[in-house]
Every structure is written in structure tokens, then in C-alpha cells.
C-alpha positions as a Python dict, from the first residue, in 0.01 Angstrom:
ca = {
    (1, 'M'): (0, 0, 0),
    (2, 'I'): (255, -233, -200),
    (3, 'D'): (116, -430, -497),
    (4, 'I'): (232, -732, -692),
    (5, 'I'): (113, -732, -1050),
    (6, 'D'): (159, -1083, -1253),
    (7, 'E'): (207, -1050, -1624),
    (8, 'P'): (182, -1434, -1653),
    (9, 'G'): (470, -1588, -1831),
    (10, 'K'): (655, -1269, -1848),
    (11, 'H'): (756, -1125, -1481),
    (12, 'L'): (603, -1003, -1128),
    (13, 'V'): (591, -604, -1099),
    (14, 'V'): (615, -481, -717),
    (15, 'R'): (531, -132, -695),
    (16, 'D'): (329, 140, -486),
    (17, 'K'): (193, 478, -532),
    (18, 'E'): (525, 605, -571),
    (19, 'G'): (637, 402, -811),
    (20, 'E'): (787, 39, -921),
    (21, 'W'): (1028, -135, -681),
    (22, 'A'): (1136, -398, -873),
    (23, 'R'): (1082, -691, -1146),
    (24, 'Y'): (1085, -1027, -1097),
    (25, 'V'): (1158, -1216, -1409),
    (26, 'Y'): (1090, -1592, -1450),
    (27, 'G'): (947, -1621, -1794),
    (28, 'T'): (1049, -1898, -2046),
    (29, 'G'): (1351, -1884, -2266),
    (30, 'I'): (1592, -1738, -1996),
    (31, 'W'): (1844, -1945, -1777),
    (32, 'K'): (1748, -1826, -1452),
    (33, 'P'): (1490, -1612, -1255),
    (34, 'Y'): (1628, -1296, -1128),
    (35, 'L'): (1507, -958, -991),
    (36, 'H'): (1561, -677, -1235),
    (37, 'P'): (1568, -373, -1224),
    (38, 'V'): (1557, -314, -830),
    (39, 'L'): (1497, 71, -781),
    (40, 'A'): (1600, 276, -480),
    (41, 'P'): (1317, 500, -363),
    (42, 'N'): (1461, 828, -540),
    (43, 'G'): (1422, 622, -858),
    (44, 'T'): (1776, 517, -926),
    (45, 'V'): (1830, 177, -1081),
    (46, 'L'): (2041, -9, -884),
    (47, 'T'): (2120, -335, -1078),
    (48, 'E'): (2255, -447, -1419),
    (49, 'N'): (2136, -744, -1617),
    (50, 'A'): (2379, -950, -1861),
    (51, 'P'): (2661, -674, -1883),
    (52, 'V'): (2933, -754, -2160),
    (53, 'D'): (3178, -826, -1885),
    (54, 'H'): (2994, -1129, -1744),
    (55, 'R'): (2641, -1197, -1972),
    (56, 'N'): (2510, -1456, -1664),
    (57, 'H'): (2480, -1173, -1419),
    (58, 'H'): (2125, -1101, -1383),
    (59, 'G'): (2035, -846, -1125),
    (60, 'I'): (2017, -1015, -795),
    (61, 'W'): (1966, -1397, -869),
    (62, 'F'): (2046, -1738, -758),
    (63, 'G'): (2290, -2001, -915),
    (64, 'Y'): (2575, -2230, -848),
    (65, 'A'): (2882, -2375, -1068),
    (66, 'R'): (3026, -2653, -895),
    (67, 'T'): (2690, -2904, -807),
    (68, 'D'): (2791, -3265, -842),
    (69, 'D'): (2925, -3257, -1220),
    (70, 'M'): (2646, -2998, -1323),
    (71, 'D'): (2725, -2617, -1365),
    (72, 'W'): (2425, -2343, -1298),
    (73, 'W'): (2632, -2025, -1309),
    (74, 'Q'): (2736, -2011, -1663),
    (75, 'E'): (2490, -2020, -1949),
    (76, 'R'): (2624, -2233, -2207),
    (77, 'S'): (2451, -2532, -2416),
    (78, 'N'): (2558, -2816, -2176),
    (79, 'F'): (2518, -2661, -1849),
    (80, 'G'): (2160, -2643, -1651),
    (81, 'R'): (1905, -2436, -1589),
    (82, 'I'): (1690, -2312, -1325),
    (83, 'R'): (1312, -2310, -1422),
    (84, 'H'): (1041, -2189, -1253),
    (85, 'R'): (743, -2413, -1173),
    (86, 'E'): (513, -2241, -985),
    (87, 'F'): (385, -1968, -733),
    (88, 'E'): (298, -2096, -398),
    (89, 'S'): (137, -1752, -294),
    (90, 'L'): (154, -1402, -381),
    (91, 'Q'): (18, -1118, -124),
    (92, 'K'): (-19, -747, -156),
    (93, 'G'): (-67, -523, 126),
    (94, 'N'): (124, -326, 378),
    (95, 'F'): (385, -573, 273),
    (96, 'A'): (401, -776, -33),
    (97, 'Q'): (536, -1100, -79),
    (98, 'F'): (591, -1411, -314),
    (99, 'C'): (675, -1756, -267),
    (100, 'E'): (823, -1948, -579),
    (101, 'I'): (909, -2291, -657),
    (102, 'C'): (1213, -2349, -886),
    (103, 'E'): (1361, -2640, -1039),
    (104, 'W'): (1729, -2723, -1149),
    (105, 'I'): (1745, -2918, -1417),
    (106, 'T'): (2052, -3059, -1621),
    (107, 'S'): (2163, -3059, -2000),
    (108, 'D'): (1978, -3381, -2007),
    (109, 'S'): (1646, -3267, -1852),
    (110, 'T'): (1706, -3436, -1565),
    (111, 'I'): (1550, -3240, -1198),
    (112, 'R'): (1852, -3264, -985),
    (113, 'L'): (1756, -2989, -707),
    (114, 'A'): (1414, -2769, -625),
    (115, 'D'): (1434, -2445, -432),
    (116, 'R'): (1147, -2258, -261),
    (117, 'R'): (1248, -1866, -298),
    (118, 'G'): (1027, -1630, -65),
    (119, 'F'): (1048, -1256, -98),
    (120, 'S'): (915, -996, 111),
    (121, 'F'): (899, -635, 43),
    (122, 'S'): (851, -393, 310),
    (123, 'K'): (978, -39, 407),
    (124, 'A'): (1193, 85, 681),
    (125, 'S'): (1126, 342, 923),
    (126, 'N'): (1359, 562, 728),
    (127, 'G'): (1177, 482, 422),
    (128, 'S'): (1465, 255, 259),
    (129, 'R'): (1299, -49, 50),
    (130, 'L'): (1344, -405, 232),
    (131, 'I'): (1331, -733, 61),
    (132, 'D'): (1345, -1008, 289),
    (133, 'I'): (1488, -1354, 133),
    (134, 'N'): (1383, -1693, 286),
    (135, 'Y'): (1576, -1922, 50),
    (136, 'E'): (1544, -2347, 75),
    (137, 'M'): (1793, -2580, -141),
    (138, 'L'): (1656, -2944, -154),
    (139, 'P'): (1817, -3238, -377),
    (140, 'S'): (1566, -3441, -585),
    (141, 'G'): (1574, -3792, -496),
    (142, 'R'): (1953, -3848, -417),
    (143, 'P'): (2218, -3635, -245),
    (144, 'V'): (2407, -3338, -375),
    (145, 'C'): (2747, -3208, -311),
    (146, 'L'): (2786, -2840, -318),
    (147, 'Y'): (3184, -2790, -373),
    (148, 'P'): (3386, -2473, -286),
    (149, 'T'): (3352, -2232, -602),
    (150, 'K'): (3365, -1868, -637),
    (151, 'E'): (3133, -1900, -901),
    (152, 'A'): (2832, -1895, -688),
    (153, 'G'): (2541, -1693, -542),
    (154, 'L'): (2314, -1754, -324),
    (155, 'P'): (2207, -1480, -389),
    (156, 'M'): (2448, -1283, -594),
    (157, 'I'): (2414, -904, -714),
    (158, 'R'): (2535, -695, -993),
    (159, 'V'): (2501, -347, -923),
    (160, 'A'): (2444, -62, -1202),
    (161, 'D'): (2776, 79, -1345),
    (162, 'A'): (2701, 391, -1127),
    (163, 'L'): (2755, 172, -796),
    (164, 'D'): (3035, 6, -913),
    (165, 'A'): (3441, 82, -776),
    (166, 'K'): (3533, 100, -1081),
    (167, 'D'): (3312, 353, -1209),
    (168, 'G'): (3344, 557, -905),
    (169, 'G'): (3096, 402, -656),
    (170, 'L'): (3212, 263, -329),
    (171, 'I'): (3197, -45, -100),
    (172, 'V'): (3129, -49, 293),
    (173, 'N'): (3093, -353, 484),
    (174, 'S'): (2959, -346, 846),
    (175, 'E'): (3321, -412, 984),
    (176, 'N'): (3419, -52, 837),
    (177, 'Q'): (3606, -197, 547),
    (178, 'H'): (3658, -64, 181),
    (179, 'K'): (3697, -136, -175),
    (180, 'E'): (3737, -540, -287),
    (181, 'A'): (4084, -581, -166),
    (182, 'E'): (3956, -480, 196),
    (183, 'T'): (3661, -671, 199),
    (184, 'Y'): (3679, -1024, -13),
    (185, 'G'): (3709, -1319, 177),
    (186, 'K'): (3616, -1108, 526),
    (187, 'A'): (3346, -1159, 739),
    (188, 'A'): (3102, -912, 788),
    (189, 'R'): (2734, -892, 885),
    (190, 'W'): (2662, -668, 549),
    (191, 'L'): (2794, -558, 257),
    (192, 'A'): (2670, -241, 46),
    (193, 'M'): (2742, -84, -289),
    (194, 'Y'): (2689, 271, -350),
    (195, 'G'): (2696, 588, -602),
    (196, 'K'): (2567, 891, -781),
    (197, 'S'): (2362, 822, -1099),
    (198, 'G'): (2334, 1190, -1229),
    (199, 'K'): (2238, 1417, -977),
    (200, 'R'): (2102, 1089, -732),
    (201, 'E'): (2284, 904, -467),
    (202, 'A'): (2139, 571, -386),
    (203, 'G'): (2309, 206, -327),
    (204, 'I'): (2164, -127, -207),
    (205, 'A'): (2316, -359, 90),
    (206, 'L'): (2290, -722, 138),
    (207, 'M'): (2249, -838, 516),
    (208, 'D'): (2334, -1233, 639),
    (209, 'H'): (2087, -1348, 880),
    (210, 'P'): (2250, -1476, 1189),
    (211, 'D'): (2054, -1821, 1120),
    (212, 'N'): (2269, -1852, 862),
    (213, 'P'): (2544, -2120, 847),
    (214, 'D'): (2869, -1947, 937),
    (215, 'H'): (2735, -1639, 1016),
    (216, 'P'): (2897, -1368, 985),
    (217, 'A'): (2948, -1428, 636),
    (218, 'R'): (3259, -1420, 415),
    (219, 'W'): (3213, -1253, 114),
    (220, 'F'): (3303, -1231, -239),
    (221, 'V'): (3314, -912, -367),
    (222, 'R'): (3443, -750, -686),
    (223, 'D'): (3551, -361, -775),
    (224, 'Y'): (3301, -402, -1126),
    (225, 'G'): (3031, -472, -912),
    (226, 'A'): (2957, -829, -766),
    (227, 'F'): (2903, -949, -445),
    (228, 'A'): (2755, -1228, -285),
    (229, 'P'): (2731, -1390, 84),
    (230, 'N'): (2939, -1657, -24),
    (231, 'N'): (3029, -1900, 229),
    (232, 'P'): (3089, -2195, -3),
    (233, 'L'): (3378, -2019, -156),
    (234, 'F'): (3558, -2047, 181),
    (235, 'S'): (3427, -2356, 341),
    (236, 'D'): (3470, -2721, 275),
    (237, 'E'): (3206, -2912, 29),
    (238, 'M'): (2841, -2950, 156),
    (239, 'I'): (2633, -3231, 107),
    (240, 'L'): (2260, -3175, 66),
    (241, 'S'): (1994, -3459, 112),
    (242, 'P'): (1628, -3507, 80),
    (243, 'E'): (1630, -3496, 422),
    (244, 'K'): (1896, -3234, 496),
    (245, 'A'): (1791, -2896, 306),
    (246, 'L'): (2002, -2574, 306),
    (247, 'Q'): (1815, -2287, 436),
    (248, 'L'): (1909, -1931, 423),
    (249, 'R'): (1774, -1593, 544),
    (250, 'Y'): (1896, -1246, 385),
    (251, 'R'): (1746, -891, 330),
    (252, 'I'): (1780, -659, 84),
    (253, 'V'): (1801, -240, 116),
    (254, 'A'): (1746, -25, -133),
    (255, 'F'): (1841, 338, 19),
    (256, 'D'): (1879, 659, -101),
    (257, 'G'): (2191, 861, -56),
    (258, 'P'): (2543, 720, 42),
    (259, 'A'): (2539, 407, 308),
    (260, 'D'): (2482, 500, 622),
    (261, 'S'): (2614, 263, 890),
    (262, 'V'): (2449, 380, 1193),
    (263, 'E'): (2133, 326, 980),
    (264, 'L'): (2233, -5, 822),
    (265, 'N'): (2349, -146, 1144),
    (266, 'R'): (1993, -70, 1283),
    (267, 'I'): (1796, -221, 993),
    (268, 'F'): (2051, -521, 1066),
    (269, 'E'): (1949, -553, 1426),
    (270, 'E'): (1593, -572, 1325),
    (271, 'F'): (1626, -824, 1082),
    (272, 'A'): (1842, -1039, 1314),
    (273, 'G'): (1514, -1074, 1544),
    (274, 'S'): (1269, -1060, 1283),
    (275, 'S'): (1061, -1380, 1195),
    (276, 'D'): (1033, -1500, 853),
    (277, 'Q'): (710, -1365, 698),
    (278, 'T'): (738, -1525, 372),
    (279, 'K'): (717, -1875, 545),
    (280, 'A'): (456, -1745, 787),
    (281, 'V'): (245, -1641, 473),
    (282, 'S'): (260, -1951, 332),
    (283, 'E'): (221, -2213, 596),
    (284, 'G'): (-65, -1985, 703),
}
């Protein structure tokens, strides 16, 4: 059984009998909710929180810089915050899931956007840990424009130092391309970073669902350890209205050992043909 333990006003802890999978930090006093740490089955911590080179990077998180005239990416006094409003549902079992509503608040305390994010936790047949994300962004009251920018992630992942290419880690995507120079801006169904921490080797992959706009995504990738399926960086501006939400689906794979492209492709194909568990649970 996969359990979710809520420490109210602080974070959720996702775990099973073998140990902790992840923590979802949502309490007050933060700029945006995020998943950190995220752990591989062998216990390797896969994510980094607020590293010295980018204090606004928080494990796995959502943010966007060029949203009308407001920035929800950097973390400065006159910039926007993303605030937890409520959990719609929280369930444990053979797979665990939670659905959350967040509000995107401007520096003058106006709610400009809301998002609904569902996270579902399960195991792949090879023991890898799966986190499926269903994400919906909806303006509050009037249309909002998302302008092209590299400072965006819906979501973005910042990996632990042991996994980044600057510290000996490796990058690979579904097209068998490697390193930032080969993968930045290139279309791929998934991208993974992996490396060795002590004697343990592990990695993390992010998969772009075929239903997403402009699939396969073109990727923002940095050798220092950040990556995102960042279509807005490479496309025209996107107008969202109260009648037209942005809907996205992704799968995160936390795995032991080096990246196995055959296995990751198999997991992707299963994901591509799957239904959205978090939406089914919340509507049921």
C-alpha cells in the first residue's frame, strides 16, 4: 500500500513499507508548492531544492515568468506567488493520489490564475516509481497571455548534483540524444537524467503525454541539472480564457540504475494509452 500522510500546513509525505517516495511542500511562507525530496527505490535523493545558482528552483515545481505583466518564476518582492488553496481529494491504496487547487497571486494580492494539479503515485512492473501529473491552468475573470520564455516549467525538474551533467551525471532522451547541446530545443517523448550517488546509481525521467499541445515536446535542458518539456519557449504566445483552460499530462519515472531506453519506452507506451487516474478519482 502507498500511503499519504498530511502534516497540516506543512507538507504531504508519500511512502510505502519500504520507505519514503516524496514530500509535497505546500505550507505558508513559500513562493510556490513543490515536490522535494523525490527518491528512487534504492533511496537516492533525485531532486535539489534552492541550489545556490538558482534559489527559485525547488525539486519539481510549476512556474511561469512572462504571464501578462507578472512573473511567477523568480522570487522577488514585486513578483507573484503561487498559493495552496485546498486539497480536493487525498487517497491511499495500491496507488495513492491527491488533487490540489492553487492560486496565482500578483504582488498586489490579485488572483490572476488558478490551477488544479493532480498527482498519482504507483509502481511500474520493474519496480520504478511513477508519478502521474494532471495539470489544468485557468484564468480568473479575464484572459491571460503566456508569452514565450525560457523561464517556465509546467513542470520543471531540478535534479540533485549527482545526476547533473556538470557533476558526472548523464542525459538521454527518447531520440537517443545526449548532453544539453544535443537535447536543448529538440522534440522528444521523454527525457531523463541519471548518475551515481556514492555506490548507488539512479535517475529520473519526465514523459510528455501525446494529448499535450505540440507533442512531442521540445525541451529546455541544462547540463547543471534542470529540464522541462517547455513548449512555450519555442512556440507563439498562448491566450488562456475562463472558457479555455490549458490542460497537460506528464509522467515522472524515478528509477534505480542507469537509464534503460527500452524500459523507459515501454513505460511511455503504457502511459500514452492510460486514462487519467487523478481526474477519475476526483470526479467519482
